[in-house]
ZAMARGU-4260 file (C-alpha; in steps of 0.2 Angstrom, whole numbers, plus 5000, padded with zeros to 4 digits):
<rodrens>
0) 5128/4929/5029 | 5123/4941/5020 | 5116/4957/5029 | 5095/4956/5036 | 5096/4975/5039
5) 5105/4982/5023 | 5109/4999/5020 | 5095/5011/5013 | 5105/5013/4997 | 5115/5006/4983
10) 5125/5017/4973 | 5129/5011/4953 | 5131/5024/4935 | 5120/5018/4923 | 5129/5013/4911
15) 5116/5021/4897 | 5116/5037/4906 | 5129/5049/4913 | 5121/5055/4927 | 5120/5041/4946
20) 5106/5029/4948 | 5104/5025/4966 | 5092/5012/4974 | 5082/5017/4988 | 5080/5001/4999
25) 5062/5007/5007 | 5052/5021/5002 | 5057/5039/4993 | 5048/5053/5004 | 5048/5069/4993
30) 5046/5084/5004 | 5055/5090/5021 | 5037/5100/5029 | 5030/5096/5042 | 5023/5083/5033
35) 5036/5076/5028 | 5045/5075/5044 | 5030/5064/5053 | 5029/5052/5040 | 5048/5049/5039
40) 5049/5050/5061 | 5033/5036/5061 | 5045/5026/5046 | 5059/5027/5059 | 5047/5023/5074
45) 5043/5006/5065 | 5062/5001/5060 | 5059/5004/5039 | 5074/5013/5030 | 5069/5029/5019
50) 5076/5045/5010 | 5071/5061/5011 | 5073/5070/4996 | 5068/5091/4998 | 5070/5102/4984
55) 5077/5119/4994 | 5091/5120/5009 | 5080/5117/5024 | 5064/5110/5032 | 5048/5117/5032
60) 5054/5128/5019 | 5037/5135/5016 | 5037/5141/5037 | 5055/5145/5035 | 5057/5156/5019
65) 5040/5160/5013 | 5029/5167/5028 | 5025/5184/5036 | 5037/5188/5053 | 5020/5190/5060
70) 5013/5173/5059 | 5004/5161/5072 | 4997/5144/5071 | 4979/5152/5068 | 4972/5134/5081
75) 4976/5128/5096 | 4994/5119/5096 | 4986/5101/5103 | 4976/5102/5086 | 4994/5104/5076
80) 5008/5093/5086 | 5015/5081/5075 | 5016/5060/5079 | 5026/5055/5093 | 5030/5072/5100
85) 5019/5086/5107 | 5025/5104/5110 | 5033/5110/5124 | 5021/5114/5139 | 5028/5133/5140
90) 5023/5134/5120 | 5010/5149/5121 | 4989/5140/5116 | 4997/5149/5098 | 5013/5146/5094
95) 5024/5159/5084 | 5036/5154/5068 | 5047/5157/5079 | 5043/5143/5087 | 5039/5131/5077
100) 5050/5130/5067 | 5060/5126/5081 | 5047/5114/5085 | 5051/5105/5070 | 5070/5106/5068
105) 5068/5100/5087 | 5055/5085/5079 | 5068/5079/5065 | 5084/5081/5080 | 5074/5071/5090
110) 5073/5056/5075 | 5089/5059/5066 | 5079/5064/5053 | 5093/5071/5040 | 5085/5076/5023
115) 5094/5078/5007 | 5093/5096/5001 | 5095/5104/4985 | 5086/5091/4977 | 5073/5096/4964
120) 5061/5082/4956 | 5061/5083/4941 | 5049/5066/4934 | 5042/5050/4946 | 5033/5035/4936
125) 5033/5021/4939 | 5041/5005/4928 | 5029/4992/4927 | 5040/4981/4919 | 5052/4980/4935
130) 5040/4986/4948 | 5049/4998/4954 | 5044/5017/4957 | 5060/5026/4947 | 5062/5046/4953
135) 5072/5056/4941 | 5082/5073/4953 | 5094/5087/4950 | 5106/5090/4961 | 5113/5109/4963
140) 5131/5108/4955 | 5128/5095/4949 | 5123/5082/4938 | 5107/5072/4938 | 5101/5055/4949
145) 5090/5043/4947 | 5080/5035/4963 | 5076/5017/4960 | 5060/5012/4973 | 5046/5002/4978
150) 5036/5014/4986 | 5035/5031/4983 | 5027/5047/4998 | 5021/5061/4988 | 5021/5076/5001
155) 5024/5089/4991 | 5010/5096/5000 | 4994/5107/4993 | 5006/5123/4996 | 5022/5119/4985
160) 5019/5134/4972 | 5011/5154/4973 | 4996/5158/4963 | 4995/5174/4953 | 4979/5179/4943
165) 4979/5186/4929 | 4970/5204/4929 | 4971/5216/4914 | 4983/5230/4917 | 4993/5219/4927
170) 5012/5223/4917 | 5008/5243/4915 | 5005/5247/4933 | 5024/5254/4940 | 5017/5251/4959
175) 5026/5236/4968 | 5019/5219/4965 | 5021/5205/4978 | 5013/5190/4982 | 5013/5186/5001
180) 5024/5173/5000 | 5038/5189/4997 | 5031/5199/5014 | 5036/5200/5030 | 5031/5215/5038
185) 5022/5231/5036 | 5035/5241/5039 | 5040/5243/5022 | 5023/5252/5017 | 5019/5265/5029
190) 5013/5277/5024 | 5008/5268/5008 | 4992/5265/4999 | 4991/5246/4996 | 4979/5237/4988
195) 4975/5214/4996 | 4970/5205/4985 | 4962/5188/4992 | 4951/5187/5009 | 4958/5173/5017
200) 4966/5171/5033 | 4982/5179/5026 | 4974/5191/5018 | 4967/5194/5032 | 4983/5196/5041
205) 4991/5206/5030 | 4977/5219/5032 | 4981/5219/5050 | 4998/5220/5050 | 4997/5236/5036
210) 4986/5242/5045 | 4996/5240/5063 | 5011/5247/5053 | 5001/5264/5047 | 4998/5258/5031
215) 4981/5262/5023 | 4974/5245/5015 | 4963/5239/5007 | 4958/5222/5005 | 4947/5213/4989
220) 4932/5206/4992 | 4932/5194/4976 | 4918/5182/4984 | 4907/5177/5000 | 4918/5173/5013
225) 4915/5167/5032 | 4922/5175/5047 | 4923/5165/5063 | 4928/5171/5079 | 4944/5164/5083
230) 4939/5162/5102 | 4923/5163/5109 | 4919/5163/5130 | 4942/5161/5128 | 4937/5144/5120
235) 4948/5141/5104 | 4933/5142/5091 | 4939/5126/5080 | 4938/5114/5097 | 4921/5119/5102
240) 4917/5113/5081 | 4927/5097/5084 | 4918/5094/5101 | 4901/5095/5093 | 4905/5084/5078
245) 4906/5069/5090 | 4887/5069/5095 | 4880/5084/5081 | 4879/5084/5063 | 4888/5096/5052
250) 4872/5107/5048 | 4868/5109/5066 | 4887/5114/5071 | 4886/5127/5057 | 4871/5136/5065
255) 4878/5138/5079 | 4893/5144/5071 | 4886/5155/5065 | 4875/5160/5077 | 4890/5164/5090
260) 4900/5171/5071 | 4884/5183/5076 | 4886/5187/5095 | 4903/5194/5093 | 4902/5201/5079
265) 4885/5206/5071 | 4881/5211/5055 | 4897/5208/5046 | 4888/5212/5028 | 4886/5231/5032
270) 4906/5230/5032 | 4905/5223/5012 | 4907/5206/5018 | 4894/5194/5013 | 4893/5175/5016
275) 4892/5159/5007 | 4875/5152/5010 | 4884/5135/5014 | 4890/5134/5031 | 4908/5134/5037
280) 4911/5119/5041 | 4902/5111/5025 | 4913/5123/5015 | 4927/5118/5021 | 4924/5099/5016
285) 4916/5101/5000 | 4929/5113/4994 | 4941/5115/5004 | 4940/5134/5010 | 4946/5138/5026
290) 4934/5150/5035 | 4944/5165/5041 | 4948/5164/5059 | 4949/5182/5064 | 4963/5188/5077
295) 4958/5209/5075 | 4955/5209/5057 | 4937/5214/5059 | 4941/5229/5072 | 4949/5240/5060
300) 4937/5236/5047 | 4924/5244/5057 | 4933/5259/5062 | 4939/5263/5042 | 4956/5258/5045
305) 4956/5244/5033 | 4944/5247/5016 | 4932/5230/5008 | 4932/5232/4991 | 4927/5223/4976
310) 4933/5215/4964 | 4948/5221/4953 | 4943/5226/4933 | 4959/5228/4925 | 4975/5241/4932
315) 4981/5256/4924 | 5000/5263/4929 | 4995/5269/4943 | 4977/5266/4952 | 4963/5249/4948
320) 4947/5250/4943 | 4935/5241/4950 | 4921/5228/4946 | 4908/5243/4951 | 4919/5256/4939
325) 4925/5263/4954 | 4945/5270/4954 | 4957/5270/4965 | 4976/5275/4968 | 4989/5265/4976
330) 5006/5259/4978 | 5007/5243/4981 | 4998/5228/4978 | 4999/5211/4988 | 4995/5195/4981
335) 4988/5185/4994 | 4979/5175/4982 | 4984/5154/4992 | 4997/5140/4981 | 4995/5127/4974
340) 4998/5109/4973 | 5014/5106/4958 | 5012/5085/4960 | 5006/5086/4941 | 5021/5096/4934
345) 5034/5082/4939 | 5021/5064/4944 | 5019/5054/4928 | 5002/5046/4934 | 4986/5046/4930
350) 4974/5036/4942 | 4977/5041/4962 | 4979/5060/4958 | 4969/5074/4949 | 4972/5087/4936
355) 4971/5097/4952 | 4988/5088/4959 | 4977/5084/4975 | 4972/5063/4977 | 4956/5060/4970
360) 4949/5051/4987 | 4944/5061/4999 | 4951/5059/5017 | 4952/5050/5025 | 4953/5037/5010
365) 4966/5048/5001 | 4982/5043/5007 | 4985/5027/4997 | 4987/5023/4978 | 4990/5009/4970
370) 5008/5002/4964 | 5016/5007/4979 | 5012/5027/4979 | 5004/5038/4993 | 5001/5055/4997
375) 5005/5063/5016 | 4997/5082/5017 | 4985/5084/5003 | 4967/5082/5016 | 4965/5099/5017
380) 4961/5097/5038 | 4981/5106/5043 | 4994/5098/5052 | 4980/5084/5058 | 4977/5079/5041
385) 4995/5075/5038 | 4998/5064/5055 | 4981/5053/5052 | 4990/5050/5033 | 5009/5048/5039
390) 5003/5037/5053 | 4992/5025/5042 | 5007/5026/5026 | 5022/5019/5041 | 5010/5007/5045
395) 5004/5000/5027 | 5023/4997/5024 | 5032/4994/5038 | 5018/4978/5037 | 5025/4972/5020
400) 5042/4978/5029 | 5041/4966/5041 | 5035/4949/5032 | 5048/4950/5017 | 5062/4954/5032
405) 5057/4939/5041 | 5053/4929/5026 | 5071/4933/5022 | 5077/4929/5039 | 5071/4911/5040
410) 5076/4907/5023 | 5094/4911/5025 | 5093/4902/5045 | 5087/4886/5034 | 5100/4887/5024
415) 5113/4890/5037 | 5108/4877/5045 | 5109/4864/5031 | 5124/4867/5029 | 5129/4861/5043
420) 5121/4849/5044 | 5132/4844/5028 | 5147/4849/5037
</rodrens>
């Protein structure tokens, strides 16, 4: 009797090509970050086989290789845990980078998730003739591999590639230039004048870290920004906002948050920090721009240890000219200019994903496309959004998987009984 639960893959050599072809008896997940791991665990819970491809040599490579040492989760841990596996009780409310990585490694071990590392996906396209997805991957030090599957889960996330702005004179600058993904600690910049480009959560925290290591940081404010206290009266601001939004419209919650920020900070515009006209939650929903949760940077700005400067006009060999005409000498530049999706560079599809690499449908409807295509981790709602996507995707795939498996089982049982009756 044939196997009712076949292996995840069957391998064969393509006759017309030198690369290997692998049939995947289940979905392919691309990306072994928190979003990919969450989807994998939910599929495990549904007993659906899968393959998880990861271009680096470890899980959560962004966290392990491209984050600074002092990083902690900006939101309370209960809003950052993945499905079916809470954080350990002894973890603090805001786990450190090392603690979060340990949590993810324990998560992968708990659900026996074994990604295929060092596999960089070059292209993925839907073959209308066969009704299957064809995923070409380049394995480290090996030939190209082509996977063929029915379902494709894109879990490469919002932060796959660094964003580097094009600023006049960049090539002329003689000082050190690095993206925030390569920054580890302010110790290397002790005594130096450092220009931090970008005033989001990363830019603000890097400026604080530089100041704590006796560097002289200046942070570039190119546009307006919302700065909120991380906690008010010992209570998480984010948690308060979540609770209020259950009962109040978003514009009312925004008013309350800004009033609390005024009580804690006072008028921050006199320090060069101009607030947007839209409220913080409204901006997050419409533009995906996250408000800054202050962890001490504002005190340093008030004291003058961190300077706020306007936008950059151009660089010279040892200084920067600001848009107000002022020249400032700097020894190093750190680009806290964020990340972007890399989906358009490899996914050959134009209906579900937009040109910026995000699903066209907003949350909560951006997890499912057509012809077996799914997206997880593109909600701009952090890890809680990834968990929501992962659960929905696993349930949707499992529904079809189980129906077909049961039909196959019934068919085989019927054939077996007919054979017995004939004898």
